[in-house]
Structure formats: structure tokens, C-alpha cells
C-alpha positions, 0 to 999 in steps of 0.5 A, a space after each residue: 464489550 468483548 463482542 465489540 472488540 472482536 468486531 474491531 479486530 476482525 475489521 483489520 486487514 490480513 497481514 503477511 506471514 510473520 513480517 507484519 507486512 500486508 500481503 501483496 495485492 493479487 492484481 499484481 503479477 509476480 514480477 510487479 510484486 518483486 520489482 519496484 519499477 514494475 510495481 510503480 508502473 502498475 500503481 501509478 495510473 491507479 493512484 491517480 484515478 483515486 484508488 486508495 490501495 494504489 495511493 498507499 502503495 505509492 506512499 510505500 515506494 516513495 517512503 522506501 526509495 524503492 523504484 524511485 527517489 526517496 521522498 518522504 514528503 511525497 510519501 506522506 502526501 500519498 498516504 494522506 490521500 489514501 487515508 482520506 478515502 
């Protein structure tokens, strides 16, 4: 039983330091990681090609209003698309 739980815990993605947020994707430049508009330019085409990570990140951008207008409906839609993969 304990080994099964260890396997489940080990499968969770790594989180950033102390904030509980996931570490930025290494494929983005530093500017894209700190500027929501630049991140949007990077994530948008990838999300539309079906990249689950990019879809998740677009959900975050829409959900926080970072780089574009706050839209919780679109946020939920992008998170749903990511989760279905």
C-alpha cells in the first residue's frame, strides 16, 4: 500500500519554491516568463495545435487577466481542453 502511494506522489509535477506554483516551462525565454503579453504570443499557437501545457497556460492567463482581458469562461475552456489530453 505504501509503495502504491509513493508511486502516486512521485507522478505529480514539480512545483516552484514555496509558492506552490509550477516552475516556468524551460522552452520560454525569460522575457516570456515575466511578460504576460510575450507569454501569450508563445502559448497561443502551441495551444491551438493541441499542446496541453500551452492550453493550461492560456487558461491561467485568461483566469488571471494577465496579458489579456479576464475571462473565466475561456479560462475554464482552456483548462478543460488541457485536462482532456
